[in-house]
C-alpha positions in Angstrom: 97.4 72.8 83.8 100.5 74.1 86.2 103.4 75.6 84.6 106.4 72.8 85.5 108.9 76.3 84.4 106.9 78.5 87.1 107.2 75.6 89.7 111.4 75.0 89.0 111.8 78.6 89.1 110.2 78.8 92.7 112.8 75.9 93.1 115.7 77.6 92.2 115.1 81.2 93.8 114.9 79.2 97.2 118.7 77.2 96.2 119.5 81.1 95.0 120.0 80.8 92.0 118.0 83.7 90.3 118.5 84.5 86.7 119.8 88.0 86.4 121.2 88.3 89.8 122.5 85.4 91.4 123.9 81.6 90.6 123.5 79.7 93.7 126.8 78.3 94.0 128.2 76.8 97.0 131.6 75.3 97.9 130.9 74.9 101.4 133.1 71.5 102.3 131.0 71.1 105.5 127.9 71.7 103.5 126.3 68.1 102.9 126.2 68.1 99.1 129.7 69.9 98.7 129.8 71.9 95.5 126.7 72.6 95.1 125.2 75.3 91.6 121.5 76.4 92.0 120.6 73.5 94.3 122.5 70.4 92.2 125.0 69.4 94.4 128.4 68.0 91.8 128.8 64.9 94.7 125.3 63.6 94.0 125.1 64.5 90.5 128.7 64.6 89.1 127.9 63.6 85.4 125.8 66.4 85.2 126.4 68.7 81.9 126.2 71.9 83.6 129.6 71.1 85.5 131.8 71.8 82.3 130.6 75.3 81.7 130.9 75.6 85.9 134.3 74.1 85.3 135.4 76.4 83.1 134.2 79.5 84.2 136.1 78.8 87.5 139.4 79.4 85.4 137.7 83.0 84.6 137.8 86.2 86.4 135.0 86.9 88.5 133.8 83.4 89.2 131.0 82.8 90.3 129.3 86.3 89.0 130.9 85.2 85.8 127.7 82.6 85.8 125.0 85.2 86.4 124.2 85.5 82.8 124.9 82.0 81.1 121.7 81.1 79.4 123.2 77.8 78.5 124.0 77.5 81.7 120.4 78.4 83.0 118.8 76.2 80.4 120.8 72.7 81.6 119.5 73.9 85.7 115.6 74.0 84.0 115.8 70.6 81.9 117.7 69.5 85.0 115.0 70.0 87.1 112.4 69.1 84.8 113.7 65.2 83.7 114.6 64.6 87.2 111.6 65.9 89.6 108.3 67.7 87.4 108.2 64.6 85.1 108.4 62.1 87.9 106.2 63.4 89.7 103.7 64.1 87.1 103.8 67.7 87.3 101.9 68.4 83.6 98.8 66.0 84.7 98.3 68.3 88.1 95.8 71.4 88.2 96.8 73.5 90.6 100.1 75.5 90.3 100.3 75.3 94.2 99.8 71.4 94.3 102.2 71.2 91.7 105.0 73.5 93.7 104.9 71.8 96.8 105.2 68.3 95.2 107.9 69.4 93.4 109.4 70.9 96.2 109.2 67.8 98.3 110.8 65.6 95.6 113.5 67.9 95.3 114.5 68.6 99.1 112.9 64.5 100.3 113.2 62.9 97.1 111.1 61.9 94.0 109.4 59.1 96.3 109.1 60.4 99.6 107.2 63.2 97.9 104.9 61.7 96.5 104.4 59.2 98.8 103.1 62.2 100.7 100.7 63.7 98.2 99.1 59.9 98.0 99.4 59.9 101.7 97.2 63.2 102.1 94.6 61.9 99.4 94.1 58.8 101.3 96.1 56.2 98.8 98.4 53.7 99.6 101.9 54.8 99.1 103.8 53.6 96.2 105.6 56.6 95.6 104.9 56.5 92.4 103.1 59.0 90.2 100.3 57.7 89.3 96.8 58.3 87.3 94.5 58.1 90.6 96.8 60.4 92.4 97.1 63.2 89.5 93.2 62.3 90.3 92.8 63.0 93.2 95.0 65.8 93.8 93.0 67.5 91.3 90.2 67.5 92.9 91.2 69.2 96.2 90.5 72.9 96.2 
């Protein structure tokens, strides 16, 4: 089966979060997501517990670089993507790393329902936007 941490890791790299090098922090008022870290927007996920770590770190010199090796923050970010995207797409039931990575990226950037709907259309299933066993079976038959 596909490896969720590996797939999520690729999403994080695209979001600028690379453990040991960058936290992918942005607080650009012109950006639609406003304040983000690792692709998680405070505007859309204001109750995510990682914001507590970010808020404390903002008061220290060297922010945001001071968060680069924060394992607790990294774990919260991985858990966030696992719960809100990987599990929602049924990632643990997909054999192909490439297909799982594409589906989780679509879920993160477009939304879970549109991402799943696209996968359903590719394998000629009615578009429900729900991860189903028949969808996973058909995805697992793809080369």
